[in-house]
matplotlib code that plots the C-alpha trace (Angstrom):
import matplotlib.pyplot as plt

x = [18.5, 16.8, 15.0, 14.1, 10.6, 8.2, 4.6, 2.4, 0.3, -1.5, -3.5, -4.7, -4.2, -7.5, -8.9, -9.7, -12.7, -12.8, -16.2, -16.9, -20.6, -23.4, -25.2, -21.8, -21.8, -25.1, -24.3, -21.0, -23.3, -25.5, -25.7, -25.3, -26.7, -23.9, -24.5, -22.9, -22.2, -19.4, -17.4, -17.6, -16.3, -13.5, -12.5, -12.6, -10.7, -7.8, -6.3, -7.1, -5.2, -2.4, -2.0, -2.2, 0.5, 2.7, 2.2, 3.1, 6.3, 7.2, 6.4, 8.5, 11.5, 11.1, 11.0, 13.9, 15.8, 15.2, 16.1, 19.5, 20.0, 19.4, 21.8, 24.5, 23.9, 24.2, 27.5, 28.8, 27.9, 29.6, 32.7, 33.0, 32.6, 35.4, 37.5, 36.9, 38.0, 41.2, 42.0, 41.3, 43.6, 46.4, 45.8, 46.2, 49.2, 50.8, 49.8, 51.2, 54.5, 54.9, 54.1, 56.7, 59.4, 58.9, 59.2, 62.2, 63.8, 62.9, 64.2, 67.5, 67.9, 67.4, 69.9, 72.5, 72.1, 72.5, 75.2]
y = [-0.5, 2.6, 2.8, 6.2, 6.0, 8.6, 8.9, 11.0, 13.7, 15.2, 14.2, 11.5, 8.1, 6.5, 3.3, 0.7, -1.3, -5.0, -5.9, -9.6, -10.1, -8.4, -7.6, -6.1, -4.0, -2.5, -1.9, 0.0, 2.1, 3.4, 7.1, 8.0, 10.8, 12.5, 14.9, 17.2, 17.7, 16.0, 19.1, 19.8, 16.2, 16.7, 20.2, 18.6, 15.4, 16.8, 18.9, 16.0, 13.6, 15.8, 16.5, 12.8, 11.9, 14.6, 13.3, 9.9, 11.2, 12.8, 9.7, 7.6, 10.2, 9.7, 6.1, 6.1, 8.2, 6.1, 3.0, 4.6, 5.6, 2.1, 0.7, 3.0, 2.3, -1.3, -0.8, 1.4, -1.3, -4.1, -1.7, -1.1, -4.8, -5.5, -2.5, -4.2, -7.4, -6.0, -3.9, -7.0, -9.1, -6.5, -5.9, -9.7, -9.9, -7.0, -8.6, -11.9, -10.5, -8.5, -11.7, -13.7, -11.0, -10.9, -14.8, -14.7, -12.2, -14.1, -17.4, -15.6, -14.3, -17.6, -19.2, -16.4, -17.0, -20.8, -20.4]
z = [-3.1, -4.5, -7.8, -9.6, -10.7, -12.6, -12.1, -14.3, -12.4, -15.3, -17.4, -15.1, -16.7, -18.2, -16.4, -18.9, -18.5, -19.4, -21.2, -21.6, -22.1, -23.7, -20.2, -19.4, -22.3, -21.8, -18.1, -19.5, -21.7, -19.0, -18.5, -14.9, -13.0, -10.8, -8.0, -7.9, -11.5, -13.4, -13.7, -10.0, -9.0, -11.7, -10.2, -6.6, -7.5, -9.7, -6.9, -4.3, -6.5, -7.2, -3.4, -2.6, -5.1, -3.7, -0.3, -1.4, -2.9, 0.4, 2.5, 0.0, 0.4, 4.3, 4.1, 1.8, 4.2, 7.2, 5.2, 4.4, 7.8, 9.2, 6.6, 7.6, 11.1, 10.6, 8.8, 11.6, 14.1, 12.0, 11.6, 15.4, 16.2, 13.7, 15.3, 18.8, 17.8, 16.4, 19.5, 21.7, 19.7, 19.8, 23.7, 24.3, 22.1, 23.9, 27.3, 26.4, 25.2, 28.5, 30.4, 28.3, 28.8, 32.5, 32.7, 30.5, 32.8, 36.1, 34.5, 33.3, 36.8, 38.5, 36.1, 37.0, 40.6, 40.3, 37.8]

ax = plt.figure().add_subplot(projection="3d")
ax.plot(x, y, z, "-o")
ax.set_aspect("equal")
plt.show()
């Protein structure tokens, strides 16, 4: 079963931080020195993030297609098996009818000779 989902590309969703103690609050307020600058990092990460999300969408699409193909091939195999059973039954019935007719003719011919 397939479900349609949407994912937000831009703006990037914020990551919420869980702060429980005073020490954690102090650690959360620390100003970090970034190398390269924060702007350069953001300029590099946003295009990479978008590319990764698009690549993930393509991979999901391929996986969905392969899943649909596997399902259809499974159904085709089941249908072929059912058709094979029906044809075998029909063949056996026709063969049995031919044998019965032949036996009836033999018995009738023998009765006519004896008769």
